[in-house]
VEXPALO-376437 format. One record per residue: x, y, z of N, C-alpha, C in turn; residue in one letter. Coordinates in steps of 0.2 Angstrom, whole numbers, plus 5000, padded with zeros to 4 digits. Atoms other than C-alpha are relative to their C-alpha. Layout:
N
XYZXYZXYZA;...
REM end
This chain:
296
499550035003550155245904500650054999M;499549955000551055415903500450005007Y;499650014993551555405922500449935001L;499750065001552055225918500650014997C;499450005004553255275905500550055004E;499549954995554055425916500349965005K;499650034995554255305930500549954997R;499550045004555155175918500550034998T;499549965002556155305912500550015005L;499649984993556755355930500349945001L;499650064999557155175933500649984996F;499450015004558255165918500650055002F;499549955000559155325921500450005008L;499749994993559355325941500649965002A;499450044999560655185942500650044997P;499449975003561855275930500150075004D;499849954997561555435939500450005007V;499750014994562155365955500749984999C;499450035001563555265948500550054997R;499549965004564355405936499850075003N;500049934998563855565946500550044999G;499449974999565555615947500350024992R;499749995007565955605928499450024995S;500549985005564955705916499949964993R;500050035006565555615901499749935001D;500350064998565155445909499349995001G;500749995000563455505914499650014993L;500349995007563055565896500049934996D;500050065003563655405889499549945001R;500450054997562755285900499350034999H;500649985000561255395900499750004993T;500250015007561155385880499749934999D;500250065000561155205882499549985003D;500750014996559755195895499550034996R;500549975004558755305884499849964995L;500050055005558955205870499649945002F;500350054997558455055880499350015002Q;500749994998556955145887499550014994Y;500449995005556355195870499849944996V;500150075002556455015863499649965004V;500550044995555554935878499450035000C;500649965001554255075878499749984994G;500350035006553855035860499849935000G;500250084999553754845862499450005004I;500650014994552554875878499450034996Y;500549975003551554995868499649954995R;500250055005551354865853499649955003A;500350054996550954735866499350015002S;500549974998549654835874499550024994L;500549975006548854905857499649934997A;500350065003548654725851499549975004T;500450024994547854665867499450035000A;500649964999546654805867499650004995G;500450015006546054755850499449965003L;500550044998544954635861499550045002L;500649964997543954775868499450024995M;500549985006543154805850499349955001I;500650045000542054655854499550025005I;500449984993541454705872499650074998S;500349945002541154875865499550014996S;500550005005540154825851499349975004S;500550034995539054715863499750065004F;500249944996538954865874499650054996G;500349955005538354985860499349974998S;500650025003536954875855499649985006I;500550024995536254805873500050045007F;500149954995536654945885499550035001M;500549974999535255045880499349955002P;500550054998534154885882500150005007I;500150014992534754855900499950065004I;500349934997534555045904499250005000T;500950005000532655035899499749955004E;500350054995532454875908500150025007L;499949984993533154945924499550075002Y;500549945000532055115921499449975002S;500650025000530555005920499949955006Q;500050044994531054905936499949924998H;500150075002531054745926500749955001R;499450024998532454665936500249934998T;499850075002532254485932500250014992K;499750005007532454525913500650034999E;499449974999533854635917500549955001L;499550054998534854495925500149954994K;499950055006534454375911500350034993E;499749975006534954495897500850015002T;499249984998536554555907500549925000N;499750075000536954355909500249984993A;500050025008536654315890500650044997T;499449965004537754465884500649985003V;499350024997539154425896500249934997T;499850085002539154235891500250024992K;499849995006539254295872500750044999W;499349975000540654415876500649955001I;499450054998541654275885500049954994F;500150055005541054155871500550024994L;499649975007541854275857500750015002T;499349984999543354345866500549945002V;499650054996544054185875500449964994L;499550035005544654095859500550054997P;499549955003545554255852500550015005L;499650004995546354265869500549945000V;499650065001546954095868500550004993L;499549995006547654125850500650055002L;499549954998548554275856500649975005M;499650034996549254175870500549954996I;499550055003549854025860500450034994M;499649975005550454125845500250075000F;499949924998550954285853500650024996S;499449995003552654285845499950024993E;500249995007551954265828499550054998R;500549955000550554385831500450064999V;499649945000551854525835500450004994L;499750005006552954475821499750024994R;500449995006551654485808499850075000I;500349935000550954655814500550055000L;499549944999552554745819500749994998Y;499350015002554054645814500449955005G;499750044995555354535821500250035006L;499749964995556054665833499550005007D;500549994994554354665843499949935004Y;500250074997554354465848500150015007I;499850004993555154515864499450035005A;500649984996553454585870499549945000G;500550055001552654405867499749985007A;500350024993552454365886499550065002S;500449964998551854535889499350014996A;500750005005550454515875499649945004L;500450064997549954345884499750025006S;500349984993549754435901499550054999I;500549965002548854575893499349984997L;500550035002547754475884499549985004A;500450024994547154395899499750055004F;500249944997546954555907499350034997A;500549985003545854605894499449964999Y;500450054999544854455895499550015005L;500449974994544354505912499650064999I;500349945002543854675906499449984996I;500650015005542754615893499449975003S;500550044997541854485904499650055005V;500349964995541554605918499750074997F;500349935002541154765908499350015000R;500649994999539354735906499750015006P;500350004993539054705924500350075004T;499849934997540154855929499750064996N;500449955003539154965917499450025003Q;500650004995537654935928500150065005I;499849954996538555045940499750084999I;500149945003538355195929499150004999S;500750005001536555145925499550015007T;500449984994535955145943500250065003I;499749934997536855315946500449995006G;499549994995538255265957500750014997R;499549995003539555335947500750035005T;499549984996540555395962500449935002R;499850064999540855205965500749994994L;499550015005541755205948500750045002I;499449964999542955345953500449975006M;499650034995543355255969500449944998V;499750065003543755095960500650024996N;499449995005544855175947500550035004T;499549974996545755275961500449935002T;499650064997546155105970500449964994V;499750045006546655025953500650044999G;499449965002547855175950500549995004A;499550004994548655165967500449934999V;499750075001548954975964500450004995F;499650015006549655005947500650045002D;499449974998550955135954500449965004V;499650054995551455025968500349944996I;499750065004551654865957500450024995L;499549985005552554965943500650015004N;499449974996553755045956500549935002F;499650074999554254855961500249954994Y;500050055004553954755946500550024993L;499649985006554754855931500650005001I;499250005000556554875937500249925000P;499850075001556554685939499949964994V;500150045006555554615925499850044994Y;500049955006555454765913499349994998G;500650005002554054755902499449955002I;500550054997553354595909499850025006N;500349984994553254675925499550064999G;500549955001552254825918499349974998A;500650045002551054695910499749975006A;500350034995550854605926499650065005V;500449944996550454775935499550024997A;500649995004549254815922499549955002T;500650065000548354645923499750005007A;500250014993548254635943499550085002I;500349954998547654825943499350004997S;500650025003546354785930499549965003I;500450064995545754625940499850045005I;500349984994545554725955499550074998I;500649955002544454875947499549964998V;500750045002543354755939499749955005N;500350044995543154635954499750055004A;500449954996542654785964499450024997L;500749995003541354835952499649955000G;500450065001540754665950499749995007F;500250014993540654645969499550055003A;500449944999539754815970499349994997E;500650005004538354775958499749955003V;500450064996538054605967499750035007Y;500349984994537854685983499550055001M;500649955000536754825979499549974996I;500650015005535654745965499949924999K;499950075000536154555968500049974992H;499950025008536554545948500749974999I;499450035002537854435942500049964994H;500150035006538154355926500349934999P;499850065000538954195930499649944999L;500450075001538254025923500449944999K;499550075001538853845923500249994992L;499850015007538953855904500650044999N;499449975001540453955906500649955000Y;499750054999541353795910500049964994F;500050025007540753725893500450034995K;499849955004541253875885500949995000I;499350014999543053855892500349944998F;499850075002543153675889500150014993F;500050015007542753695871500550044997S;499449965001543953835869500749974999A;499450024998545353755877500249944995I;500050065005545053585866500250024994V;499949985007544953665849500650045000S;499349955001546453785853500649945000A;499450055000547553625858500049964993L;500150045005546853535843500550044994V;499849965006547353675831500850035001V;499249984998549053725840500449944999Y;499750055002549653545838500149994994V;500150005007549053535821500550054997A;499749965002549953685817500850005000T;499450024999551553645825500349944997K;499850075004551653475818500150004993T;499950015007551353505801500250074996F;499849935004551853695797500650035004F;499549974996553153725811499950085001G;500249934998553253915810499650034994T;500549985006551653965800500050074998P;500149935004551454105787499350035003T;500849964999549954235789499649964997I;500550045004549054125776499849945004Y;500150064995549253965787499650025006I;500449984994548654065802499350014999L;500849985001547054125794499749934998I;500350075002546753945788499849975006I;500150034994547053875805499550035004M;500649964997545954015812499349974999F;500750015003544553965802499849935003I;500250064997544753785807499949995007L;500150004993544853825825499350035001Y;500749984998543153925825499549944997M;500550065002542353775816500049945006I;500050054995542953645829499750045006V;500349974994542553765843499350014999Y;500750005001540753795836499849935001F;500350064999540453615835500049975005V;499950014993541053585852499550045005L;500649974996539853715859499449974998L;500650035001538453635850500049935003L;500050064997538953465856499849995007I;500049994994539053515873499350045003S;500649984999537453595872500150075004K;499949944996538053765878499650064998T;500449955003536853875868499349995004F;500749994998535053925875499550034996E;500449965004533553995868500150075001Q;499849935000534154165875500550014995E;499549985006535654155863499650014994D;500349985006534454145849499750075000V;500349935000533554305855500650054999V;499549965001535254385856500250014994I;499850005007535754335839499550044996M;500549965004534154415832500150075002K;499849934998534554575841500650024997A;499549985003536154585835500050004991M;500250005008535554545817499650064998E;500449935002534354695818500550055001E;499649954998535654805825500650024994K;499450015004537154755813499850004993S;500250015007536154705797500349944998G;499650065003537254545796499449945001I;500550055000536154395792500349945004R;499750074996536354245805499549945000S;500650054999534754145802500349934999E;499750075001535753995796500449985006W;499750014993536754005813499449995005V;500550024994535154015823499649944998R;500350065001534353875813500549935003N;499550064999535953755816499950005009V;500150004993535853815835499449975003I;500850024997533953785837500049934999G;500150075001534253605831500449965006R;499750044994535353565847499850035006F;500349984993534253655860499649955004L;
REM end
């Protein structure tokens, strides 16, 4: 991020240095203007990045609970159970993060305005792009962490280096043209490359992948419930207040959960995962498990 900001600053200043190189007063005046623009854009981009980064809390929470279990299964050579646990954990991360990503995309301007103020809504498109990128990180994270579990940490360094190179190159071409949206696209593409490499490596080495057909059911349920809530919000409330957004979010999650039940997205493994989360977090979920159990 620091390199990106330095590079962005260079892009802002370089044209003025070339145009005003013979006039110190002109250079100072235009440089001040460019510096101000850089600070403003950098602040907006960092706000969008930080907001999208909140999505990582979910995958980090799942990781802290289940990575010790996955590591133990690997050490005991229980490959089948490792695959099943990894697939179920990844499914729950996708199931949990996807609706939040869709909300960030649909109400990106409103989210930034509530969190940071009116001046930051210029980062709405960047937030949407970065939210999608963090969805990819969240979904691939459990599988990619297996690289560390199996002792192939060198691959992590290689993947990170490749991603950094792509990030530098893409920033070089995209930021001067598209500004903070270009930076967001560069970050998103770099993230996808790094995670895709890790995903492919785990599959080639251990034949482990988390993908299931249930992902389509989750995606369908999230999209339909998001559209219902979005249309209802725009139709009846126009520009919603934070209180309206909270109410609509609760409605969104209810519709989403009902669609997941109707589409029979949940499996017996999901009940096991919920029990494990309950034991680790202390949050009671028995009634949810009972409801899910009726639809298995």
